[in-house]
FIVEXBA-479647 format. One record per residue (C-alpha): residue in one letter; x, y negated, z. Coordinates in steps of 0.2 Angstrom, whole numbers, padded with zeros to 4 digits, always signed. Example, Ala and Ser with C-alpha at 12.3 -4.5 7.8 and 13.67 -1.06 7.14 Angstrom:
! FIVEXBA-479647
A+0062+0022+0039S+0068+0005+0036
***
This chain:
! FIVEXBA-479647
X+0000+0000+0000X+0014-0012+0005X+0024-0007-0011X+0009-0011-0022X+0007-0028-0014X+0025-0031-0017X+0024-0026-0035X+0009-0038-0037X+0019-0052-0029X+0033-0049-0040X+0022-0049-0056X+0014-0066-0050X+0031-0073-0046X+0038-0068-0063X+0023-0076-0072X+0025-0092-0063X+0044-0092-0066X+0041-0089-0085X+0028-0102-0086X+0039-0115-0077X+0053-0111-0089X+0042-0113-0103X+0036-0130-0097X+0053-0136-0094X+0059-0130-0111X+0044-0139-0119X+0048-0154-0109X+0066-0153-0115X+0061-0152-0133X+0050-0167-0131X+0064-0176-0123X+0076-0171-0137X+0064-0176-0150X+0062-0193-0141X+0081-0195-0141X+0081-0191-0159X+0068-0204-0163X+0079-0217-0153X+0094-0211-0163X+0085-0213-0180X+0074-0229-0177X+0083-0235-0161X+0100-0229-0164X+0106-0247-0161X+0104-0244-0142X+0118-0232-0143X+0129-0243-0154X+0138-0259-0152X+0137-0274-0164X+0153-0277-0174X+0159-0293-0181X+0163-0294-0200X+0167-0309-0211X+0158-0314-0227X+0170-0322-0239X+0163-0337-0248X+0174-0348-0261X+0192-0348-0263X+0196-0364-0254X+0197-0368-0236X+0183-0381-0237X+0171-0368-0245X+0174-0357-0229X+0171-0371-0217X+0153-0368-0214X+0142-0381-0207X+0124-0375-0208X+0113-0360-0211X+0095-0357-0216X+0085-0341-0220X+0075-0343-0236X+0072-0336-0253X+0080-0339-0270X+0072-0342-0287X+0070-0323-0289X+0060-0322-0273X+0075-0313-0264X+0077-0316-0246X+0094-0321-0240X+0104-0334-0231X+0108-0352-0238X+0125-0357-0232X+0130-0375-0231X+0149-0379-0232X+0161-0393-0234X+0161-0389-0252X+0143-0386-0258X+0130-0372-0255X+0130-0353-0256X+0117-0340-0255X+0120-0323-0247X+0107-0310-0253X+0101-0298-0239X+0097-0284-0252X+0113-0285-0263X+0124-0293-0250X+0132-0303-0264X+0137-0322-0262X+0134-0334-0276X+0137-0353-0276X+0122-0364-0279X+0126-0374-0295X+0113-0387-0301X+0112-0393-0319X+0123-0408-0315X+0134-0399-0303X+0131-0413-0290X+0129-0401-0275X+0146-0392-0278X+0156-0407-0270X+0144-0411-0256X+0147-0408-0238X+0130-0399-0233X+0125-0404-0215X+0108-0397-0215X+0096-0386-0225X+0077-0384-0226X+0066-0375-0238X+0047-0379-0242X+0035-0365-0241X+0033-0367-0260X+0051-0365-0263X+0059-0382-0265X+0076-0384-0256X+0082-0399-0246X+0100-0402-0242X+0106-0415-0229X+0123-0423-0234X+0135-0437-0228X+0126-0449-0240X+0108-0444-0240X+0096-0430-0245X+0095-0419-0261X+0080-0410-0266X+0083-0395-0277X+0070-0385-0288X+0082-0371-0293X+0087-0382-0308X+0089-0400-0306X+0092-0411-0290X+0085-0427-0284X+0095-0439-0273X+0087-0449-0259X+0099-0463-0252X+0094-0463-0234X+0111-0462-0226X+0120-0448-0217X+0108-0434-0213X+0112-0421-0200X+0095-0412-0198X+0080-0406-0209X+0064-0397-0205X+0047-0394-0212X+0033-0396-0199X+0019-0383-0197X+0008-0396-0206X+0020-0395-0222X+0029-0412-0219X+0047-0413-0223X+0057-0423-0209X+0075-0429-0210X+0086-0434-0195X+0098-0447-0201X+0110-0459-0193X+0097-0473-0196X+0082-0465-0188X+0069-0452-0193X+0063-0451-0211X+0048-0443-0217X+0045-0438-0236X+0030-0446-0243X+0027-0432-0255X+0030-0441-0271X+0044-0454-0271X+0053-0458-0256X+0056-0456-0237X+0047-0467-0224X+0059-0473-0210X+0056-0474-0191X+0068-0482-0180X+0072-0487-0163X+0068-0506-0166X+0052-0503-0175X+0045-0487-0167X+0053-0486-0150X+0064-0471-0153X+0077-0467-0140X+0091-0468-0152X+0093-0470-0171X+0106-0456-0173X+0094-0441-0175X+0104-0425-0175X+0093-0410-0172X+0075-0403-0174X+0065-0390-0165X+0047-0383-0168X+0035-0371-0160X+0028-0360-0173X+0012-0359-0163X+0010-0378-0161X+0009-0393-0172X+0021-0403-0161X+0038-0406-0168X+0054-0411-0158X+0069-0421-0163X+0085-0423-0153X+0095-0439-0153X+0111-0445-0145X+0100-0453-0131X+0086-0441-0128X+0072-0431-0136X+0058-0437-0147X+0041-0428-0146X+0033-0430-0163X+0014-0428-0163X+0013-0436-0181X+0019-0450-0192X+0022-0465-0180X+0016-0455-0165X+0032-0453-0154X+0036-0450-0136X+0053-0450-0128X+0060-0438-0116X+0077-0442-0108X+0089-0435-0094X+0101-0443-0082X+0117-0449-0090X+0133-0457-0084X+0138-0474-0091X+0154-0484-0087X+0152-0502-0082X+0163-0517-0088X+0172-0516-0071X+0177-0498-0073X+0164-0490-0062X+0152-0475-0067X+0134-0477-0064X+0120-0464-0066X+0106-0470-0078X+0091-0460-0074X+0079-0453-0087X+0061-0448-0086X+0065-0429-0085X+0077-0418-0075X+0086-0414-0092X+0105-0413-0091X+0114-0423-0105X+0106-0434-0117X+0115-0429-0133X+0104-0416-0140X+0111-0405-0154X+0099-0390-0153X+0081-0387-0148X+0074-0369-0149X+0057-0362-0143X+0054-0344-0139X+0038-0334-0141X+0031-0339-0124X+0033-0357-0127X+0049-0359-0117X+0060-0373-0123X+0079-0372-0123X+0088-0389-0126X+0106-0388-0130X+0116-0404-0126X+0134-0409-0122X+0131-0404-0104X+0125-0386-0106X+0108-0378-0109X+0092-0385-0102X+0077-0373-0100X+0059-0380-0098X+0041-0378-0102X+0031-0393-0107X+0045-0403-0100X+0043-0397-0083X+0050-0383-0072X+0068-0387-0077X+0083-0376-0075X+0101-0379-0082X+0114-0366-0088X+0132-0374-0088X+0150-0369-0091X+0166-0374-0081X+0170-0391-0088X+0177-0408-0084X+0166-0423-0081X+0170-0442-0082X+0175-0449-0064X+0182-0464-0057X+0200-0463-0053X+0214-0474-0046X+0219-0479-0064X+0202-0481-0071X+0190-0468-0079X+0196-0450-0078X+0190-0433-0077X+0186-0421-0063X+0184-0402-0065X+0166-0395-0062X+0162-0377-0059X+0148-0371-0070X+0133-0360-0064X+0134-0347-0078X+0146-0338-0090X+0141-0350-0104X+0157-0352-0114X+0156-0371-0117X+0144-0385-0112X+0145-0393-0129X+0130-0384-0138X+0129-0385-0157X+0115-0373-0162X+0103-0360-0154X+0095-0345-0162X+0082-0335-0153X+0080-0318-0159X+0065-0306-0160X+0068-0301-0142X+0069-0319-0136X+0087-0318-0133X+0098-0333-0136X+0113-0334-0148X+0122-0350-0144X+0135-0359-0155X+0147-0370-0145X+0164-0379-0148X+0173-0364-0140X+0164-0349-0147X+0147-0341-0146X+0138-0335-0131X+0124-0323-0130X+0110-0324-0116X+0096-0312-0114X+0086-0326-0105X+0088-0316-0088X+0105-0312-0082X+0115-0304-0096X+0128-0314-0105X+0141-0310-0118X+0154-0322-0126X+0162-0320-0143X+0178-0329-0148X+0193-0327-0160X+0199-0313-0149X+0183-0303-0153X+0185-0307-0172X+0177-0324-0175X+0184-0334-0189X+0186-0349-0178X+0181-0354-0160X+0172-0369-0167X+0154-0363-0171X+0143-0375-0180X+0127-0365-0182X+0119-0348-0179X+0105-0339-0188X+0098-0321-0189X+0088-0308-0199X+0082-0293-0190X+0097-0286-0180X+0110-0296-0190X+0117-0313-0182X+0125-0325-0194X+0138-0336-0187X+0144-0352-0196X+0162-0357-0190X+0175-0369-0195X+0185-0355-0202X+0172-0345-0211X+0155-0335-0210X+0154-0321-0198X+0140-0308-0197X+0137-0298-0181X+0127-0282-0183X+0127-0264-0179X+0137-0252-0190X+0127-0246-0205X+0118-0229-0202X+0122-0217-0216X+0110-0203-0219X+0117-0185-0216X+0120-0174-0232X+0106-0161-0235X+0108-0145-0224X+0119-0154-0211
***
């Protein structure tokens, strides 16, 4: 009787054990399959981005890159427009070939391209040292509005230019209408950057003395931060602004998918939402200070691993992470606590980074020494039967 019970217990135990092994095995297959999915669609999680250089023209000026813009060419191919000290180039994402943009009169070839914008309909705009060119893939038209550092098309379709003489708005037919500090109460006439929220109609412009909130033509509001200014006697005084923003020279404005704004200045990165709830990310730096011999500098400890406080450009990728162009290299910030820095030691063509743009996982980096691309290694399909 006892032996029979023992035999039944053994059978039950064996069945339970076999069922447990089966479940673990099935779970293991599921886990393996999931890993395989990550390796195929998300293999990038197990890889590391690598830096490569994209060669442009033969001269040093052609490889001194100033501006970048993601757009389409006359064949409707998506790619990267590259503004250099010696004209414009186009890099096709499909063919990975680089061609120089040559208009019928060869006017663009010798221009220093500070800014690039493309209308939804296809027309291109280029900001240069002397003014703005429009380009319809054949001929160019020049607008004598002065040095232009920034261009943008608003969500309502208007083309704005940031010039050293104020804001300029294309009237759609003949010329640009100008808005200045004197006539329109801008904080400064030297407009050097733009930013827009794709979900809102409001446009933002950065100047050397604060930000402009553009609600429409002639409808402007000013946002400024505290700045240090020397007096005739050699003292430094704080000039308060109407926000908690650090720095007033605004070279970059970017807005993430949640409406959080990042403002890049000469004193680091400011983060806010609707110009409230401010926080600042700064690098180690030297700040103006009064010394025995006059105005000098003192060392200031930064509060983040940001590589430099002098911000030139900010690109926010699909994961709301920031890629930050500075005068000392490029910084990556995931918006939380993860930072990475890239310099010539990691393969940048130059530590002077002028602009950053991106397409999917690729990050394009415009430097004074050439164009870099940071991306995951290409995944090649295995041969059949392997």
